[in-house]
N, C-alpha and C positions, 0 to 999 in steps of 0.2 A: 575605564571600561571600553572595550572596542564597540564600534558600531556594528550593526547587522551586516552591512556591506563588507566591512573588514573581516568579519567572521566568515562570510561566504567566500571571500577571496582566498582565505587561508585554506578552507575546505576544498576549493577548486585546485589549489596546488597539491593538496594531499590526495584527492580522488578525481583526477581529470576524466577518468573512465566511468564515473558514476552514471548509471542508467537503470531502467527497469530490468530486473534480472528474471522476471517470469517469461519463459519462452512462449512466443506467440507470433502468428502470421496473419491474424485477422482480428477484427473487433470482437467477433464471437469467441475466439480462442482467448483473447485478453480478458474479457469479462468473466469467463469461467475460471480462468487461472486465478484471478483476484479473489473471487468468491472462495475458491478452495484454499487460498493462502491464509485465511483467518485462522489464528492460533496454530499455524503450521509454517514451516520454513519454505522459502522459495525453492530450495534444493529438492525438498521432498515432493513438492507440487510438480516440479519439472520432470520428476521420475514417473509420475502417473499420467500426466496429460498426453503424452504421445499415443499411448494405447486408447485413451478416452476419445481423442480427436480422430483417431483412425476408425474407431467403432461408430462414433457419433460426429460426423464431419460438419454438421450444421444444426440450427435450432430445430428444424423439422424432424430430423432423425432422433435428436435427444428428446424432444417432446413425446415421441412415440416409443422411446426406449423402455425396456423392462427395468424396473427400479432395482431389483436384485442384481441384475447384470451391471448396472451403473455402480451400485455399491461395491460389487466384486472388483470392478475396474479401478476404483480409487480407495480401496480399503487400507492402503498403507499410509494414509494421512489421517490426522486426528479428526474426530467428529465426522467420519466418512458417511455414516447413515444419514445424519441431518443434512450434510452438504449434498449428498446424492439427491435427496428429496428437493432441496432448494433449487439446484440447477435444472432439474427436470421441470419443476413448477415455473421457473424463470423462462425456460424454453417454451413451455405451453402458452404462457401469457404473451410472449413475443409473437407466436403463431396466431393466437386468437385476437390480439389487440393491435399489433404493429406489422401485420402482413409478412410475418416471418423474418422481420429485421430487428436488429438491436437499436432501440431509439437513441437519438443523438442529443436530446435535451436532458439536462440534469434532472428536472422534475419528473420526467418520464422514466429515467433510469432508476431513480429512487422508488418508483412504484413497483419495480420488479422484485420478486422474492429473493432474498439473500443479498440485495444491494442496498447498503446503507450510504450515508454521506461520504464515508472514506473511500468505499469502492467506486462510487460515482465520481468523486474527485480524481481518483487515479485514472479512470477511463477518460474523463474529460481532458486531463493533462496529457497523458501518454498517447492516446489515439487521436484526439481531436485538437491537441495543442492549445487548449483554452487554458489561461492562467488559473491555476488552482493549487491548493496546498492540502494534501492528504495527510492527516495526522494518525500514524500508526504508533506502535509502542516505542519504536526507535525515535521518531520525530518528537513524540511527547517527552521522552526521557531527556533528550538533548536540549529541548527547549527549556525545560525546567532547571536542568543543571547550569545552563549558561545564562540564567536570569532573564530569559526571554518570556517566561511565564512563572507563575507562582506554584509552589509544590502542590497545593490543593485545587488547582484549576482543573475544570473538566476538559475533556477532549475538544469540545466545541469552543470553549474559552481559549484554549491554546491556539486553535486555528484562527480565531478572531484576532488574537494578539499578533500572531505571525503575519497575518494579512495587513495589519496596520504597520508593523515594524519593518517589513521587507518590501522593497520596490516591486510593483506588480510584474515588472519585466523579468524578475528573477524568481517568481514563485515556483514554476515548474522545476527549475534547476535546483532550487533550495530543497525541495522535497527529496530529490535523489541524493543530494550531498549529505543531508542530515541522516538519511537512511544508512548510507555507506559508512559515515562516521560512527553511528551507533552500532552498526552490525559488525564492523571490523576493527574498530579502535576504541571508542567509548562504550564498551559493553556494560551490560547491566550489572554483573557481578564482578568482573575482573577488568575494569577499565585501565587503559595504559597511561595512567596519570603522570608517571615520571617523565615521559617523553612527549607529553601533550603540549602543543603550542598555545592552548587555550585554558590551561590549568589556572592561570592567574585570575580568571573571572568565572571559575566553576564552583558552583554551590557544593557539589559532592566532594571536591577536593578540599575545600575550605573546612567542611564538616569533618572530613576524615582526619585532618591534621589537628583539629580542636581537641 
């Protein structure tokens, strides 16, 4: 079995360009994009955010925005009504409690509507460069397939195990590498097992051949 460092080295060779694919130019834009990306692809989010950010360039304008207009602006992504409500409420709380700023502490971030642990981890990692591992569907799937977590582990348990097994200095990079590997290679339904350099320690590949 390869070590986590060896796995990450292989993924670095496969995806040297791995990075956050949500288009953003500010902390405000990043946190909105991450909230909207829940159960939606980054591609679909990137299609609606330019118009959203043009109409609502900061938390103040979004906090005062008409909910129906916000819905219409992001209606092409899944769960858009619920997400419109969440980002508006998030902006309102930032205005009311944080002086119109997005907070920088993880605890404060998670107090915002629509911001759970995964979203907070993405923001801390991508914007503030604080070591963090955000476990989305790709990270969870890859971790379980490569025996870095058990099949029935919760998302939090997967994160805890990755934090123990991966050197802290590689947490932020590991997050993006796992996502790219899961998004473009080790897909949920049609993984590229035949040409995968990690198939010798893959739970999915082993079970598929059984």
